[in-house]
PALUM-574727 format. One line per 2 residues: for each residue x, y, z of N, C-alpha, C. Coordinates in pm, whole numbers, plus 50000, padded with zeros to 5 digits. Example, Ala and Ser with C-alpha at 12.3 -4.5 7.8 and 13.67 -1.06 7.14 Angstrom:
% residues 2
51319:49431:50780:51230:49550:50780:51320:49670:50780  51285:49775:50708:51367:49894:50714:51290:50003:50787
% end
This chain:
% residues 250
81107:60510:85037:81028:60601:85122:80936:60524:85216  80869:60421:85157:80781:60339:85239:80860:60265:85345
80979:60216:85306:81063:60144:85401:81105:60233:85514  81132:60361:85484:81172:60454:85587:81058:60480:85685
80933:60496:85631:80817:60518:85715:80791:60397:85804  80810:60278:85741:80788:60155:85816:80890:60144:85929
81014:60183:85896:81121:60177:85996:81092:60272:86111  81044:60394:86080:81011:60490:86184:80895:60440:86269
80794:60380:86202:80678:60329:86274:80717:60214:86366  80804:60128:86315:80849:60013:86395:80928:60061:86516
81014:60164:86493:81094:60216:86603:81005:60280:86709  80903:60353:86664:80810:60418:86758:80736:60313:86839
80696:60204:86771:80626:60096:86840:80713:60031:86945  80840:60012:86911:80933:59951:87006:80955:60041:87127
80964:60173:87101:80983:60269:87211:80861:60268:87303  80742:60265:87243:80618:60263:87321:80610:60135:87405
80644:60023:87341:80640:59895:87413:80737:59895:87529  80855:59952:87506:80956:59959:87612:80908:60047:87727
80842:60159:87691:80791:60250:87794:80683:60183:87878  80595:60109:87811:80489:60037:87881:80550:59932:87974
80650:59861:87924:80717:59758:88003:80781:59817:88129  80853:59928:88110:80918:59994:88223:80815:60041:88325
80702:60095:88275:80596:60143:88364:80537:60028:88444  80507:59918:88376:80448:59802:88444:80544:59747:88548
80671:59735:88511:80771:59685:88605:80782:59778:88725  80778:59909:88698:80786:60007:88806:80668:59996:88901
80547:59983:88845:80427:59971:88928:80432:59842:89010  80472:59733:88945:80481:59605:89014:80583:59613:89126
80695:59677:89098:80799:59691:89200:80751:59774:89317  80674:59881:89286:80622:59967:89392:80525:59889:89482
80436:59813:89419:80336:59737:89494:80401:59629:89579  80503:59563:89523:80566:59452:89594:80663:59499:89703
80694:59628:89705:80782:59683:89808:80694:59731:89924  80670:59643:90021:80579:59678:90129:80634:59632:90264
80570:59680:90370:80610:59642:90505:80546:59507:90539  80629:59412:90573:80580:59279:90607:80543:59270:90755
80441:59190:90782:80405:59165:90921:80519:59089:90987  80552:59127:91110:80655:59056:91185:80599:58921:91228
80686:58827:91262:80639:58695:91306:80536:58708:91418  80431:58629:91408:80325:58635:91507:80378:58596:91644
80335:58670:91745:80373:58637:91881:80288:58519:91924  80341:58399:91909:80263:58277:91927:80196:58268:92064
80260:58326:92165:80203:58315:92298:80071:58390:92310  80041:58479:92214:79917:58555:92221:79804:58485:92147
79835:58374:92077:79735:58305:91998:79697:58170:92059  79568:58144:92064:79524:58013:92107:79530:57920:91985
79516:57791:92007:79517:57696:91895:79403:57725:91799  79288:57764:91854:79172:57794:91769:79199:57914:91681
79266:58017:91738:79297:58137:91661:79397:58106:91550  79495:58019:91579:79593:57981:91479:79523:57911:91362
79429:57822:91396:79356:57748:91293:79271:57843:91209  79205:57939:91276:79123:58037:91205:79207:58121:91111
79324:58165:91156:79412:58246:91073:79454:58170:90948  79482:58041:90964:79523:57958:90850:79408:57943:90751
79286:57926:90803:79169:57910:90717:79141:58036:90636  79172:58153:90694:79138:58280:90629:79245:58331:90534
79357:58263:90529:79465:58304:90439:79415:58304:90295  79436:58414:90226:79395:58424:90087:79252:58473:90066
79173:58486:90173:79036:58534:90159:79033:58687:90153  78917:58742:90118:78904:58887:90098:78921:58966:90228
78893:58901:90339:78912:58969:90466:78941:58867:90576  78991:58919:90689:79026:58838:90804:78940:58884:90920
78885:58791:90995:78794:58829:91103:78850:58794:91241  78809:58873:91339:78850:58854:91478:78728:58877:91567
78706:58792:91664:78597:58812:91757:78470:58737:91719  78365:58765:91794:78237:58697:91782:78143:58773:91686
78103:58711:91574:78014:58780:91479:77873:58803:91534  77843:58746:91650:77710:58763:91710:77712:58863:91826
77821:58938:91839:77831:59032:91952:77745:59157:91935  77702:59184:91812:77611:59297:91792:77672:59420:91729
77803:59438:91742:77865:59554:91678:77994:59512:91607  78008:59564:91487:78123:59526:91406:78210:59645:91371
78337:59616:91345:78432:59718:91301:78501:59669:91174  78483:59741:91066:78554:59713:90942:78680:59796:90944
78795:59733:90915:78922:59804:90926:78999:59800:90795  79045:59920:90751:79128:59933:90631:79275:59950:90673
79364:59864:90624:79506:59875:90660:79576:59994:90596  79691:60030:90652:79771:60139:90597:79834:60100:90464
79881:60199:90390:79938:60177:90258:80064:60091:90263  80066:59991:90176:80185:59906:90159:80228:59838:90288
80127:59799:90366:80152:59723:90488:80077:59591:90477  80145:59482:90504:80080:59351:90500:79965:59349:90601
79849:59302:90556:79728:59310:90637:79744:59245:90774  79810:59130:90779:79825:59058:90905:79898:59137:91012
79967:59243:90973:80039:59326:91070:79943:59394:91167  79815:59403:91130:79716:59468:91217:79639:59366:91301
79674:59237:91287:79607:59134:91364:79613:59155:91515  79732:59184:91572:79740:59205:91717:79650:59319:91767
79645:59428:91692:79560:59540:91730:79413:59500:91726  79373:59431:91621:79232:59396:91607:79189:59288:91706
79283:59204:91748:79250:59109:91854:79222:59184:91984  79299:59291:92008:79274:59373:92128:79137:59441:92119
79106:59494:92000:78977:59562:91983:78862:59463:91995  78880:59342:91942:78777:59239:91954:78749:59209:92101
78851:59224:92185:78833:59203:92329:78747:59308:92395  78718:59416:92322:78629:59523:92369:78487:59502:92317
78454:59378:92287:78320:59340:92241:78290:59394:92100  78386:59372:92010:78369:59405:91869:78395:59281:91784
78324:59270:91675:78358:59173:91571:78435:59252:91466  78563:59222:91453:78650:59301:91364:78674:59231:91231
78667:59309:91124:78690:59257:90989:78801:59338:90924  78915:59274:90903:79032:59336:90842:79030:59308:90693
79018:59411:90612:79002:59395:90467:79138:59386:90397  79149:59290:90307:79269:59282:90221:79247:59375:90102
79344:59461:90075:79330:59560:89968:79416:59524:89846  79366:59553:89726:79445:59528:89605:79577:59606:89610
79688:59536:89592:79817:59604:89597:79849:59662:89733  79774:59621:89835:79788:59674:89971:79772:59825:89975
79679:59874:89893:79648:60017:89887:79496:60034:89893  79445:60091:90002:79301:60105:90022:79235:60194:89918
79314:60277:89850:79258:60366:89749:79195:60287:89634  79236:60161:89616:79183:60079:89508:79052:60010:89543
79010:60018:89671:78883:59956:89709:78826:60023:89833  78806:60153:89825:78758:60228:89941:78615:60191:89980
78542:60128:89889:78404:60089:89918:78390:59948:89972  78501:59887:90011:78499:59748:90059:78406:59729:90178
78389:59833:90259:78305:59822:90379:78163:59779:90344  78113:59826:90232:77977:59792:90191:77963:59642:90169
78065:59579:90111:78063:59435:90088:78065:59358:90220  78146:59406:90313:78154:59340:90443:78020:59349:90515
77962:59467:90518:77836:59486:90589:77724:59404:90527  77728:59389:90398:77628:59307:90329:77644:59160:90366
77767:59119:90392:77795:58979:90425:77748:58942:90566  77728:59044:90652:77683:59020:90789:77559:59106:90816
77447:59073:90754:77326:59157:90762:77263:59166:90901  77296:59073:90990:77235:59073:91122:77311:59158:91224
77423:59214:91182:77500:59300:91275:77416:59424:91307  77401:59454:91434:77315:59564:91477:77372:59701:91441
77502:59718:91459:77564:59847:91427:77706:59826:91378  77750:59918:91294:77883:59907:91234:77967:60032:91261
78095:60006:91277:78195:60112:91284:78295:60085:91172  78353:60191:91122:78453:60179:91016:78579:60248:91064
78694:60187:91040:78818:60247:91083:78932:60214:90990  79044:60279:91012:79160:60252:90929:79282:60328:90978
79397:60281:90933:79524:60342:90972:79585:60415:90854  79629:60539:90875:79700:60617:90774:79616:60629:90646
79668:60584:90530:79589:60593:90407:79460:60513:90420  79466:60402:90494:79344:60324:90516:79239:60405:90589
79282:60486:90685:79189:60571:90757:79131:60679:90668  79216:60736:90581:79170:60840:90488:79065:60784:90393
79087:60660:90346:78992:60597:90254:78863:60556:90327  78875:60518:90454:78757:60489:90534:78674:60615:90550
78742:60728:90573:78673:60856:90586:78605:60895:90455  78671:60865:90343:78613:60895:90212:78484:60818:90191
78485:60690:90231:78363:60610:90218:78255:60662:90312  78293:60695:90435:78196:60746:90532:78133:60876:90484
78213:60960:90415:78163:61088:90365:78054:61070:90260  78054:60955:90194:77954:60930:90090:77816:60902:90147
77810:60868:90278:77682:60844:90343:77606:60725:90290  77676:60625:90237:77610:60511:90175:77551:60411:90275
77609:60404:90394:77567:60302:90489:77494:60361:90609  77364:60333:90618:77284:60385:90727:77319:60320:90861
77370:60194:90857:77400:60123:90981:77536:60163:91040  77608:60251:90971:77739:60293:91021:77720:60396:91133
77763:60359:91253:77743:60445:91368:77862:60536:91395  77983:60486:91363:78100:60566:91395:78220:60538:91306
78314:60630:91309:78437:60621:91229:78557:60636:91322  78656:60548:91306:78777:60553:91387:78896:60581:91296
78962:60693:91318:79077:60732:91238:79205:60714:91319  79294:60630:91271:79422:60609:91336:79530:60677:91253
79585:60786:91304:79687:60863:91232:79640:60897:91091  79519:60950:91083:79459:60981:90953:79366:61101:90967
79321:61152:90853:79228:61265:90853:79126:61248:90741  79018:61325:90751:78910:61320:90652:78925:61436:90554
78948:61406:90428:78967:61510:90327:78834:61569:90279  78722:61503:90315:78590:61551:90276:78504:61567:90401
78407:61658:90399:78319:61676:90515:78242:61548:90546  78233:61513:90673:78163:61393:90716:78023:61428:90764
77929:61333:90756:77792:61359:90803:77792:61400:90950  77713:61498:90984:77710:61549:91121:77663:61445:91222
77580:61350:91176:77529:61249:91269:77628:61136:91295  77742:61137:91226:77842:61032:91241:77935:61061:91359
77950:60966:91448:78044:60981:91559:78185:60951:91508  78281:61031:91549:78419:61014:91501:78518:61016:91617
78608:60919:91614:78718:60913:91710:78849:60917:91634  78932:61016:91664:79061:61031:91596:79173:61005:91698
79260:60910:91664:79370:60873:91754:79503:60883:91680  79602:60941:91744:79737:60940:91687:79839:60946:91800
79963:60911:91768:80069:60911:91867:80141:61044:91873  80184:61081:91993:80252:61210:92011:80387:61215:91939
80446:61098:91909:80575:61094:91842:80564:61051:91695  80444:61061:91643:80421:61028:91501:80464:61146:91415
80568:61126:91334:80611:61232:91243:80586:61193:91097  80514:61082:91076:80472:61043:90941:80341:61114:90907
80250:61120:91004:80124:61189:90985:80151:61336:90951  80090:61383:90843:80105:61521:90800:80019:61610:90891
80081:61672:90989:80006:61750:91087:79940:61874:91024  80004:61932:90923:79944:62048:90858:79812:62010:90792
79812:61896:90722:79689:61848:90659:79587:61809:90765  79635:61747:90871:79546:61706:90980:79471:61826:91035
79541:61936:91058:79477:62056:91111:79389:62123:91006  79437:62121:90881:79361:62184:90772:79223:62119:90755
79220:61985:90772:79095:61913:90749:79015:61887:90877  79058:61945:90987:78989:61923:91114:78841:61964:91105
78813:62070:91030:78675:62118:91019:78583:62021:90945  78641:61920:90880:78558:61821:90812:78498:61720:90909
78545:61722:91033:78492:61631:91134:78364:61688:91195  78267:61605:91226:78143:61652:91287:78168:61714:91424
78080:61802:91464:78090:61861:91597:78076:61751:91701  78158:61754:91801:78152:61651:91904:78248:61535:91880
78327:61543:91774:78425:61438:91748:78528:61434:91860  78581:61316:91886:78674:61296:91998:78815:61273:91944
78913:61342:92004:79053:61324:91968:79128:61266:92088  79210:61166:92062:79287:61102:92168:79432:61088:92122
79524:61145:92200:79666:61138:92167:79734:61038:92259  79800:60939:92198:79874:60840:92276:80013:60894:92305
80038:60928:92428:80169:60983:92466:80278:60878:92444  80375:60913:92362:80484:60820:92332:80457:60730:92213
80335:60734:92163:80302:60650:92048:80355:60707:91918  80378:60622:91820:80420:60671:91689:80331:60615:91578
80372:60630:91453:80287:60591:91340:80279:60439:91325  80394:60374:91327:80398:60230:91304:80346:60149:91421
80333:60212:91537:80293:60141:91658:80152:60085:91656  80070:60126:91559:79936:60070:91549:79940:59930:91487
80050:59901:91419:80064:59770:91356:80180:59693:91416  80212:59582:91351:80322:59496:91396:80410:59465:91276
80476:59571:91225:80559:59556:91105:80695:59623:91119  80733:59655:91241:80864:59714:91263:80865:59864:91244
80984:59920:91232:80999:60064:91217:80957:60109:91077  80899:60228:91069:80859:60286:90940:80951:60403:90907
80985:60412:90779:81073:60519:90734:81018:60656:90773  81102:60739:90833:81063:60875:90867:80982:60890:90994
80957:60779:91063:80874:60785:91184:80957:60827:91304  80889:60875:91407:80956:60912:91531:80982:60789:91617
81075:60802:91709:81106:60690:91799:80999:60681:91907  80938:60565:91920:80828:60547:92015:80877:60545:92158
80791:60592:92247:80820:60588:92390:80739:60481:92459  80657:60410:92380:80579:60297:92432:80599:60181:92335
80574:60060:92381:80588:59943:92295:80462:59927:92208  80471:59858:92094:80351:59834:92014:80238:59770:92094
80264:59664:92176:80155:59608:92255:80087:59709:92347  80166:59802:92402:80107:59906:92486:80020:59999:92403
80066:60032:92281:79988:60119:92194:79859:60051:92149  79865:59921:92119:79744:59847:92081:79643:59849:92195
79693:59824:92316:79604:59817:92432:79536:59952:92458  79614:60060:92453:79557:60193:92476:79456:60228:92367
79488:60192:92244:79398:60220:92132:79267:60144:92148  79277:60015:92177:79158:59932:92191:79070:59977:92307
79132:60008:92419:79054:60051:92535:78982:60183:92508  79048:60273:92436:78984:60400:92404:78867:60379:92309
78886:60295:92209:78777:60266:92115:78660:60202:92189  78691:60110:92279:78585:60043:92355:78507:60139:92443
78577:60223:92519:78508:60317:92609:78430:60421:92531  78485:60464:92418:78416:60562:92332:78286:60505:92278
78292:60382:92227:78171:60318:92173:78071:60287:92284  78120:60241:92399:78030:60213:92511:77960:60340:92558
78030:60451:92554:77972:60578:92596:77857:60622:92509  77863:60588:92381:77754:60625:92291:77631:60540:92314
77652:60421:92370:77539:60331:92394:77467:60364:92523  77539:60436:92611:77480:60468:92741:77375:60576:92735
% end
């Protein structure tokens, strides 16, 4: 009788161990299945930028622009997208007089560290004003952090193909950008949560733009065919962010 109980207990333990193993392997496989950044367009990088990129490999975040320019942008990448894929976009935004900080997320999922902006802002205490932004899930998690009202120095929020699931502070400036050919963005949810944006929020639609066009990682499953090139989408996005931020300073 005891042997039978022991046998049942051993079998149950083996089944549990197998289930845990399968779960861990599944999670690991999910995390490791991500969109890789395409080869860097070397002609767009100076020797100094190449050296800086190499130095920042493996660090918690990647920076672009002058940290003494006075205004910073913390950026959360989209789900399961290699962080470096947003480098070309952030270089364009840095050209609009921003110091950009691209955060590396655990498992490339911003949901695991939505409060990362606080760490970045603490690391650069002399920055006069901060903006927070993100693409897709990264944008949703940026909005979640902004909704908490933890950072007084945060002046604005930039949502790229994303929406805010929680009401945002009325004093927060918000810029929402998406492409007209983006079919990854859930438009029903986008409209449903529109009321969570403060009054006076700005919406900008990139004609011909799609979901993946904000990054440099190739085509995304289920996305629409773009009518503009990624470099064109980066340029339009950066110029709009720059003019929007400049307008608030005037």
